[in-house]
PQR file of N, CA, C, O and H, with PARSE charges and radii, in Angstrom:
ATOM      1  N   MET A   1     -94.584  20.635 -67.785 -0.4000 1.5000
ATOM      2  CA  MET A   1     -93.453  21.193 -68.510 -0.0000 2.0000
ATOM      3  C   MET A   1     -92.182  20.382 -68.248  0.5500 1.7000
ATOM      4  O   MET A   1     -91.450  20.028 -69.171 -0.5500 1.4000
ATOM      5  N   TRP A   2     -91.941  20.099 -66.963 -0.4000 1.5000
ATOM      6  CA  TRP A   2     -90.732  19.354 -66.599 -0.0000 2.0000
ATOM      7  C   TRP A   2     -90.758  17.940 -67.198  0.5500 1.7000
ATOM      8  O   TRP A   2     -89.729  17.444 -67.659 -0.5500 1.4000
ATOM      9  H   TRP A   2     -92.536  20.387 -66.212  0.4000 1.0000
ATOM     10  N   ASN A   3     -91.915  17.302 -67.192 -0.4000 1.5000
ATOM     11  CA  ASN A   3     -92.035  15.962 -67.768 -0.0000 2.0000
ATOM     12  C   ASN A   3     -91.754  15.971 -69.263  0.5500 1.7000
ATOM     13  O   ASN A   3     -91.169  15.024 -69.789 -0.5500 1.4000
ATOM     14  H   ASN A   3     -92.751  17.705 -66.818  0.4000 1.0000
ATOM     15  N   MET A   4     -92.161  17.022 -69.945 -0.4000 1.5000
ATOM     16  CA  MET A   4     -91.907  17.130 -71.374 -0.0000 2.0000
ATOM     17  C   MET A   4     -90.399  17.227 -71.645  0.5500 1.7000
ATOM     18  O   MET A   4     -89.885  16.602 -72.573 -0.5500 1.4000
ATOM     19  H   MET A   4     -92.636  17.791 -69.518  0.4000 1.0000
ATOM     20  N   ILE A   5     -89.712  18.008 -70.834 -0.4000 1.5000
ATOM     21  CA  ILE A   5     -88.259  18.165 -71.001 -0.0000 2.0000
ATOM     22  C   ILE A   5     -87.549  16.849 -70.687  0.5500 1.7000
ATOM     23  O   ILE A   5     -86.681  16.420 -71.447 -0.5500 1.4000
ATOM     24  H   ILE A   5     -90.130  18.515 -70.080  0.4000 1.0000
ATOM     25  N   MET A   6     -87.901  16.218 -69.600 -0.4000 1.5000
ATOM     26  CA  MET A   6     -87.267  14.961 -69.200 -0.0000 2.0000
ATOM     27  C   MET A   6     -87.567  13.834 -70.194  0.5500 1.7000
ATOM     28  O   MET A   6     -86.772  12.904 -70.327 -0.5500 1.4000
ATOM     29  H   MET A   6     -88.606  16.567 -68.982  0.4000 1.0000
ATOM     30  N   GLY A   7     -88.681  13.906 -70.876 -0.4000 1.5000
ATOM     31  CA  GLY A   7     -89.028  12.895 -71.854 -0.0000 2.0000
ATOM     32  C   GLY A   7     -88.169  12.967 -73.106  0.5500 1.7000
ATOM     33  O   GLY A   7     -88.059  11.980 -73.834 -0.5500 1.4000
ATOM     34  H   GLY A   7     -89.327  14.662 -70.767  0.4000 1.0000
ATOM     35  N   LYS A   8     -87.566  14.100 -73.366 -0.4000 1.5000
ATOM     36  CA  LYS A   8     -86.750  14.265 -74.573 -0.0000 2.0000
ATOM     37  C   LYS A   8     -85.273  13.981 -74.329  0.5500 1.7000
ATOM     38  O   LYS A   8     -84.522  13.797 -75.287 -0.5500 1.4000
ATOM     39  H   LYS A   8     -87.655  14.902 -72.774  0.4000 1.0000
ATOM     40  N   ILE A   9     -84.838  13.940 -73.073 -0.4000 1.5000
ATOM     41  CA  ILE A   9     -83.446  13.650 -72.743 -0.0000 2.0000
ATOM     42  C   ILE A   9     -83.249  12.132 -72.785  0.5500 1.7000
ATOM     43  O   ILE A   9     -84.015  11.393 -72.167 -0.5500 1.4000
ATOM     44  H   ILE A   9     -85.449  14.089 -72.294  0.4000 1.0000
ATOM     45  N   PRO A  10     -82.220  11.661 -73.514 -0.5600 1.5000
ATOM     46  CA  PRO A  10     -82.006  10.213 -73.599  0.2800 2.0000
ATOM     47  C   PRO A  10     -81.611   9.639 -72.227  0.5500 1.7000
ATOM     48  O   PRO A  10     -80.910  10.282 -71.445 -0.5500 1.4000
ATOM     49  N   THR A  11     -82.074   8.433 -71.966 -0.4000 1.5000
ATOM     50  CA  THR A  11     -81.710   7.755 -70.733 -0.0000 2.0000
ATOM     51  C   THR A  11     -80.281   7.235 -70.849  0.5500 1.7000
ATOM     52  O   THR A  11     -79.681   7.301 -71.922 -0.5500 1.4000
ATOM     53  H   THR A  11     -82.644   7.911 -72.601  0.4000 1.0000
ATOM     54  N   LEU A  12     -79.740   6.725 -69.764 -0.4000 1.5000
ATOM     55  CA  LEU A  12     -78.374   6.209 -69.767 -0.0000 2.0000
ATOM     56  C   LEU A  12     -78.200   5.055 -70.761  0.5500 1.7000
ATOM     57  O   LEU A  12     -77.235   5.071 -71.524 -0.5500 1.4000
ATOM     58  H   LEU A  12     -80.227   6.672 -68.892  0.4000 1.0000
ATOM     59  N   PRO A  13     -79.084   4.063 -70.787 -0.5600 1.5000
ATOM     60  CA  PRO A  13     -78.921   2.995 -71.797  0.2800 2.0000
ATOM     61  C   PRO A  13     -79.008   3.523 -73.233  0.5500 1.7000
ATOM     62  O   PRO A  13     -78.277   3.057 -74.106 -0.5500 1.4000
ATOM     63  N   GLU A  14     -79.884   4.480 -73.478 -0.4000 1.5000
ATOM     64  CA  GLU A  14     -79.982   5.059 -74.829 -0.0000 2.0000
ATOM     65  C   GLU A  14     -78.699   5.796 -75.183  0.5500 1.7000
ATOM     66  O   GLU A  14     -78.209   5.690 -76.307 -0.5500 1.4000
ATOM     67  H   GLU A  14     -80.478   4.858 -72.768  0.4000 1.0000
ATOM     68  N   SER A  15     -78.154   6.540 -74.231 -0.4000 1.5000
ATOM     69  CA  SER A  15     -76.900   7.261 -74.465 -0.0000 2.0000
ATOM     70  C   SER A  15     -75.765   6.292 -74.739  0.5500 1.7000
ATOM     71  O   SER A  15     -74.931   6.542 -75.609 -0.5500 1.4000
ATOM     72  H   SER A  15     -78.552   6.627 -73.318  0.4000 1.0000
ATOM     73  N   LEU A  16     -75.724   5.195 -74.010 -0.4000 1.5000
ATOM     74  CA  LEU A  16     -74.688   4.193 -74.223 -0.0000 2.0000
ATOM     75  C   LEU A  16     -74.800   3.592 -75.627  0.5500 1.7000
ATOM     76  O   LEU A  16     -73.788   3.397 -76.300 -0.5500 1.4000
ATOM     77  H   LEU A  16     -76.401   4.992 -73.303  0.4000 1.0000
ATOM     78  N   CYS A  17     -76.003   3.304 -76.060 -0.4000 1.5000
ATOM     79  CA  CYS A  17     -76.204   2.741 -77.406 -0.0000 2.0000
ATOM     80  C   CYS A  17     -75.811   3.739 -78.496  0.5500 1.7000
ATOM     81  O   CYS A  17     -75.241   3.351 -79.515 -0.5500 1.4000
ATOM     82  H   CYS A  17     -76.825   3.462 -75.513  0.4000 1.0000
ATOM     83  N   ILE A  18     -76.109   5.000 -78.287 -0.4000 1.5000
ATOM     84  CA  ILE A  18     -75.716   6.037 -79.248 -0.0000 2.0000
ATOM     85  C   ILE A  18     -74.197   6.104 -79.347  0.5500 1.7000
ATOM     86  O   ILE A  18     -73.640   6.183 -80.442 -0.5500 1.4000
ATOM     87  H   ILE A  18     -76.573   5.315 -77.459  0.4000 1.0000
ATOM     88  N   PHE A  19     -73.535   6.072 -78.198 -0.4000 1.5000
ATOM     89  CA  PHE A  19     -72.073   6.117 -78.165 -0.0000 2.0000
ATOM     90  C   PHE A  19     -71.483   4.890 -78.856  0.5500 1.7000
ATOM     91  O   PHE A  19     -70.550   5.016 -79.649 -0.5500 1.4000
ATOM     92  H   PHE A  19     -73.988   6.008 -77.309  0.4000 1.0000
ATOM     93  N   LEU A  20     -72.015   3.717 -78.564 -0.4000 1.5000
ATOM     94  CA  LEU A  20     -71.505   2.492 -79.177 -0.0000 2.0000
ATOM     95  C   LEU A  20     -71.786   2.442 -80.676  0.5500 1.7000
ATOM     96  O   LEU A  20     -71.005   1.862 -81.432 -0.5500 1.4000
ATOM     97  H   LEU A  20     -72.773   3.615 -77.920  0.4000 1.0000
ATOM     98  N   ALA A  21     -72.885   3.039 -81.112 -0.4000 1.5000
ATOM     99  CA  ALA A  21     -73.206   3.074 -82.539 -0.0000 2.0000
ATOM    100  C   ALA A  21     -72.160   3.865 -83.315  0.5500 1.7000
ATOM    101  O   ALA A  21     -71.968   3.628 -84.508 -0.5500 1.4000
ATOM    102  H   ALA A  21     -73.519   3.510 -80.498  0.4000 1.0000
ATOM    103  N   PHE A  22     -71.496   4.783 -82.669 -0.4000 1.5000
ATOM    104  CA  PHE A  22     -70.393   5.513 -83.295 -0.0000 2.0000
ATOM    105  C   PHE A  22     -69.075   4.779 -83.084  0.5500 1.7000
ATOM    106  O   PHE A  22     -68.288   4.632 -84.019 -0.5500 1.4000
ATOM    107  H   PHE A  22     -71.652   4.975 -81.700  0.4000 1.0000
ATOM    108  N   LEU A  23     -68.833   4.318 -81.861 -0.4000 1.5000
ATOM    109  CA  LEU A  23     -67.532   3.769 -81.492 -0.0000 2.0000
ATOM    110  C   LEU A  23     -67.199   2.463 -82.215  0.5500 1.7000
ATOM    111  O   LEU A  23     -66.075   2.302 -82.690 -0.5500 1.4000
ATOM    112  H   LEU A  23     -69.473   4.437 -81.102  0.4000 1.0000
ATOM    113  N   VAL A  24     -68.135   1.538 -82.309 -0.4000 1.5000
ATOM    114  CA  VAL A  24     -67.851   0.224 -82.891 -0.0000 2.0000
ATOM    115  C   VAL A  24     -67.435   0.330 -84.365  0.5500 1.7000
ATOM    116  O   VAL A  24     -66.407  -0.242 -84.729 -0.5500 1.4000
ATOM    117  H   VAL A  24     -69.048   1.668 -81.922  0.4000 1.0000
ATOM    118  N   PRO A  25     -68.178   1.029 -85.229 -0.5600 1.5000
ATOM    119  CA  PRO A  25     -67.715   1.142 -86.624  0.2800 2.0000
ATOM    120  C   PRO A  25     -66.392   1.914 -86.756  0.5500 1.7000
ATOM    121  O   PRO A  25     -65.568   1.592 -87.612 -0.5500 1.4000
ATOM    122  N   TYR A  26     -66.195   2.924 -85.914 -0.4000 1.5000
ATOM    123  CA  TYR A  26     -64.955   3.705 -85.980 -0.0000 2.0000
ATOM    124  C   TYR A  26     -63.750   2.844 -85.611  0.5500 1.7000
ATOM    125  O   TYR A  26     -62.727   2.883 -86.295 -0.5500 1.4000
ATOM    126  H   TYR A  26     -66.864   3.186 -85.219  0.4000 1.0000
ATOM    127  N   VAL A  27     -63.864   2.074 -84.542 -0.4000 1.5000
ATOM    128  CA  VAL A  27     -62.761   1.212 -84.126 -0.0000 2.0000
ATOM    129  C   VAL A  27     -62.514   0.135 -85.178  0.5500 1.7000
ATOM    130  O   VAL A  27     -61.361  -0.187 -85.468 -0.5500 1.4000
ATOM    131  H   VAL A  27     -64.695   2.042 -83.987  0.4000 1.0000
ATOM    132  N   THR A  28     -63.564  -0.421 -85.747 -0.4000 1.5000
ATOM    133  CA  THR A  28     -63.417  -1.418 -86.808 -0.0000 2.0000
ATOM    134  C   THR A  28     -62.688  -0.829 -88.014  0.5500 1.7000
ATOM    135  O   THR A  28     -61.815  -1.476 -88.592 -0.5500 1.4000
ATOM    136  H   THR A  28     -64.500  -0.160 -85.512  0.4000 1.0000
ATOM    137  N   TYR A  29     -63.045   0.388 -88.387 -0.4000 1.5000
ATOM    138  CA  TYR A  29     -62.393   1.062 -89.509 -0.0000 2.0000
ATOM    139  C   TYR A  29     -60.904   1.275 -89.231  0.5500 1.7000
ATOM    140  O   TYR A  29     -60.066   1.009 -90.092 -0.5500 1.4000
ATOM    141  H   TYR A  29     -63.754   0.914 -87.917  0.4000 1.0000
ATOM    142  N   LYS A  30     -60.574   1.755 -88.025 -0.4000 1.5000
ATOM    143  CA  LYS A  30     -59.177   2.021 -87.678 -0.0000 2.0000
ATOM    144  C   LYS A  30     -58.357   0.732 -87.633  0.5500 1.7000
ATOM    145  O   LYS A  30     -57.219   0.707 -88.099 -0.5500 1.4000
ATOM    146  H   LYS A  30     -61.255   1.971 -87.325  0.4000 1.0000
ATOM    147  N   ILE A  31     -58.925  -0.331 -87.077 -0.4000 1.5000
ATOM    148  CA  ILE A  31     -58.222  -1.618 -87.034 -0.0000 2.0000
ATOM    149  C   ILE A  31     -57.994  -2.137 -88.451  0.5500 1.7000
ATOM    150  O   ILE A  31     -56.917  -2.651 -88.756 -0.5500 1.4000
ATOM    151  H   ILE A  31     -59.850  -0.311 -86.698  0.4000 1.0000
ATOM    152  N   ASN A  32     -58.994  -2.009 -89.313 -0.4000 1.5000
ATOM    153  CA  ASN A  32     -58.870  -2.451 -90.704 -0.0000 2.0000
ATOM    154  C   ASN A  32     -57.762  -1.677 -91.420  0.5500 1.7000
ATOM    155  O   ASN A  32     -56.970  -2.268 -92.154 -0.5500 1.4000
ATOM    156  H   ASN A  32     -59.868  -1.592 -89.065  0.4000 1.0000
ATOM    157  N   GLN A  33     -57.701  -0.373 -91.214 -0.4000 1.5000
ATOM    158  CA  GLN A  33     -56.632   0.432 -91.823 -0.0000 2.0000
ATOM    159  C   GLN A  33     -55.265  -0.040 -91.361  0.5500 1.7000
ATOM    160  O   GLN A  33     -54.353  -0.200 -92.173 -0.5500 1.4000
ATOM    161  H   GLN A  33     -58.345   0.107 -90.618  0.4000 1.0000
ATOM    162  N   LYS A  34     -55.119  -0.266 -90.053 -0.4000 1.5000
ATOM    163  CA  LYS A  34     -53.834  -0.683 -89.490 -0.0000 2.0000
ATOM    164  C   LYS A  34     -53.436  -2.052 -90.025  0.5500 1.7000
ATOM    165  O   LYS A  34     -52.268  -2.269 -90.347 -0.5500 1.4000
ATOM    166  H   LYS A  34     -55.860  -0.136 -89.394  0.4000 1.0000
ATOM    167  N   LEU A  35     -54.385  -2.979 -90.126 -0.4000 1.5000
ATOM    168  CA  LEU A  35     -54.076  -4.298 -90.654 -0.0000 2.0000
ATOM    169  C   LEU A  35     -53.627  -4.222 -92.107  0.5500 1.7000
ATOM    170  O   LEU A  35     -52.666  -4.887 -92.491 -0.5500 1.4000
ATOM    171  H   LEU A  35     -55.334  -2.802 -89.865  0.4000 1.0000
ATOM    172  N   HIS A  36     -54.307  -3.423 -92.915 -0.4000 1.5000
ATOM    173  CA  HIS A  36     -53.894  -3.274 -94.311 -0.0000 2.0000
ATOM    174  C   HIS A  36     -52.520  -2.633 -94.405  0.5500 1.7000
ATOM    175  O   HIS A  36     -51.707  -3.041 -95.236 -0.5500 1.4000
ATOM    176  H   HIS A  36     -55.089  -2.882 -92.603  0.4000 1.0000
ATOM    177  N   GLN A  37     -52.253  -1.669 -93.597 -0.4000 1.5000
ATOM    178  CA  GLN A  37     -50.962  -0.979 -93.627 -0.0000 2.0000
ATOM    179  C   GLN A  37     -49.825  -1.939 -93.263  0.5500 1.7000
ATOM    180  O   GLN A  37     -48.757  -1.891 -93.873 -0.5500 1.4000
ATOM    181  H   GLN A  37     -52.912  -1.338 -92.923  0.4000 1.0000
ATOM    182  N   ASP A  38     -50.046  -2.802 -92.285 -0.4000 1.5000
ATOM    183  CA  ASP A  38     -48.981  -3.684 -91.803 -0.0000 2.0000
ATOM    184  C   ASP A  38     -48.891  -5.007 -92.555  0.5500 1.7000
ATOM    185  O   ASP A  38     -47.808  -5.587 -92.627 -0.5500 1.4000
ATOM    186  H   ASP A  38     -50.914  -2.841 -91.789  0.4000 1.0000
ATOM    187  N   MET A  39     -49.987  -5.501 -93.115 -0.4000 1.5000
ATOM    188  CA  MET A  39     -49.992  -6.873 -93.613 -0.0000 2.0000
ATOM    189  C   MET A  39     -50.197  -7.027 -95.111  0.5500 1.7000
ATOM    190  O   MET A  39     -50.042  -8.136 -95.622 -0.5500 1.4000
ATOM    191  H   MET A  39     -50.867  -5.030 -93.056  0.4000 1.0000
ATOM    192  N   ASP A  40     -50.535  -5.981 -95.831 -0.4000 1.5000
ATOM    193  CA  ASP A  40     -50.689  -6.109 -97.271 -0.0000 2.0000
ATOM    194  C   ASP A  40     -49.335  -6.426 -97.905  0.5500 1.7000
ATOM    195  O   ASP A  40     -48.307  -5.923 -97.453 -0.5500 1.4000
ATOM    196  H   ASP A  40     -50.661  -5.080 -95.415  0.4000 1.0000
ATOM    197  N   PRO A  41     -49.329  -7.254 -98.945 -0.5600 1.5000
ATOM    198  CA  PRO A  41     -48.070  -7.541 -99.629  0.2800 2.0000
ATOM    199  C   PRO A  41     -47.549  -6.280-100.330  0.5500 1.7000
ATOM    200  O   PRO A  41     -48.319  -5.362-100.609 -0.5500 1.4000
ATOM    201  N   PRO A  42     -46.258  -6.238-100.610 -0.5600 1.5000
ATOM    202  CA  PRO A  42     -45.661  -5.038-101.211  0.2800 2.0000
ATOM    203  C   PRO A  42     -46.343  -4.584-102.502  0.5500 1.7000
ATOM    204  O   PRO A  42     -46.534  -3.386-102.711 -0.5500 1.4000
ATOM    205  N   TRP A  43     -46.708  -5.524-103.362 -0.4000 1.5000
ATOM    206  CA  TRP A  43     -47.339  -5.123-104.617 -0.0000 2.0000
ATOM    207  C   TRP A  43     -48.689  -4.468-104.377  0.5500 1.7000
ATOM    208  O   TRP A  43     -49.095  -3.584-105.131 -0.5500 1.4000
ATOM    209  H   TRP A  43     -46.553  -6.497-103.192  0.4000 1.0000
ATOM    210  N   LYS A  44     -49.379  -4.892-103.344 -0.4000 1.5000
ATOM    211  CA  LYS A  44     -50.683  -4.311-103.021 -0.0000 2.0000
ATOM    212  C   LYS A  44     -50.506  -2.912-102.413  0.5500 1.7000
ATOM    213  O   LYS A  44     -51.310  -2.018-102.677 -0.5500 1.4000
ATOM    214  H   LYS A  44     -49.049  -5.610-102.731  0.4000 1.0000
ATOM    215  N   GLN A  45     -49.460  -2.721-101.602 -0.4000 1.5000
ATOM    216  CA  GLN A  45     -49.203  -1.415-101.005 -0.0000 2.0000
ATOM    217  C   GLN A  45     -48.850  -0.393-102.083  0.5500 1.7000
ATOM    218  O   GLN A  45     -49.266   0.763-102.001 -0.5500 1.4000
ATOM    219  H   GLN A  45     -48.808  -3.448-101.388  0.4000 1.0000
ATOM    220  N   GLU A  46     -48.081  -0.813-103.098 -0.4000 1.5000
ATOM    221  CA  GLU A  46     -47.729   0.098-104.185 -0.0000 2.0000
ATOM    222  C   GLU A  46     -48.971   0.488-104.977  0.5500 1.7000
ATOM    223  O   GLU A  46     -49.110   1.637-105.397 -0.5500 1.4000
ATOM    224  H   GLU A  46     -47.743  -1.752-103.164  0.4000 1.0000
ATOM    225  N   GLU A  47     -49.874  -0.473-105.181 -0.4000 1.5000
ATOM    226  CA  GLU A  47     -51.099  -0.222-105.901 -0.0000 2.0000
ATOM    227  C   GLU A  47     -51.973   0.794-105.149  0.5500 1.7000
ATOM    228  O   GLU A  47     -52.592   1.665-105.760 -0.5500 1.4000
ATOM    229  H   GLU A  47     -49.761  -1.406-104.841  0.4000 1.0000
ATOM    230  N   GLY A  48     -52.012   0.674-103.852 -0.4000 1.5000
ATOM    231  CA  GLY A  48     -52.790   1.581-103.023 -0.0000 2.0000
ATOM    232  C   GLY A  48     -52.223   2.992-103.045  0.5500 1.7000
ATOM    233  O   GLY A  48     -52.982   3.962-103.009 -0.5500 1.4000
ATOM    234  H   GLY A  48     -51.509  -0.033-103.355  0.4000 1.0000
ATOM    235  N   LYS A  49     -50.907   3.122-103.103 -0.4000 1.5000
ATOM    236  CA  LYS A  49     -50.276   4.439-103.157 -0.0000 2.0000
ATOM    237  C   LYS A  49     -50.568   5.129-104.489  0.5500 1.7000
ATOM    238  O   LYS A  49     -50.751   6.346-104.530 -0.5500 1.4000
ATOM    239  H   LYS A  49     -50.292   2.335-103.132  0.4000 1.0000
ATOM    240  N   LYS A  50     -50.612   4.353-105.587 -0.4000 1.5000
ATOM    241  CA  LYS A  50     -50.900   4.931-106.898 -0.0000 2.0000
ATOM    242  C   LYS A  50     -52.323   5.468-106.961  0.5500 1.7000
ATOM    243  O   LYS A  50     -52.574   6.510-107.566 -0.5500 1.4000
ATOM    244  H   LYS A  50     -50.463   3.365-105.554  0.4000 1.0000
ATOM    245  N   GLU A  51     -53.254   4.755-106.334 -0.4000 1.5000
ATOM    246  CA  GLU A  51     -54.656   5.172-106.347 -0.0000 2.0000
ATOM    247  C   GLU A  51     -54.886   6.427-105.520  0.5500 1.7000
ATOM    248  O   GLU A  51     -55.767   7.225-105.839 -0.5500 1.4000
ATOM    249  H   GLU A  51     -53.050   3.908-105.842  0.4000 1.0000
ATOM    250  N   SER A  52     -54.103   6.611-104.456 -0.4000 1.5000
ATOM    251  CA  SER A  52     -54.329   7.761-103.581 -0.0000 2.0000
ATOM    252  C   SER A  52     -53.749   9.051-104.152  0.5500 1.7000
ATOM    253  O   SER A  52     -54.099  10.136-103.687 -0.5500 1.4000
ATOM    254  H   SER A  52     -53.387   5.962-104.197  0.4000 1.0000
ATOM    255  N   HIS A  53     -52.869   8.956-105.151 -0.4000 1.5000
ATOM    256  CA  HIS A  53     -52.270  10.189-105.725 -0.0000 2.0000
ATOM    257  C   HIS A  53     -53.078  10.717-106.853  0.5500 1.7000
ATOM    258  O   HIS A  53     -52.722  11.737-107.443 -0.5500 1.4000
ATOM    259  H   HIS A  53     -52.585   8.074-105.528  0.4000 1.0000
TER
END
């Protein structure tokens, strides 16, 4: 019984990979948003505001 339960709990490396599978795309998305917000030319920023309304 105990072996069955322990077999279903992820190991530390598996847990780390699960965490990184969420963290890496999320951080990439946030960095991309910040770069667009700060570096897009004015005409592009106005275009983005029109699309969001």
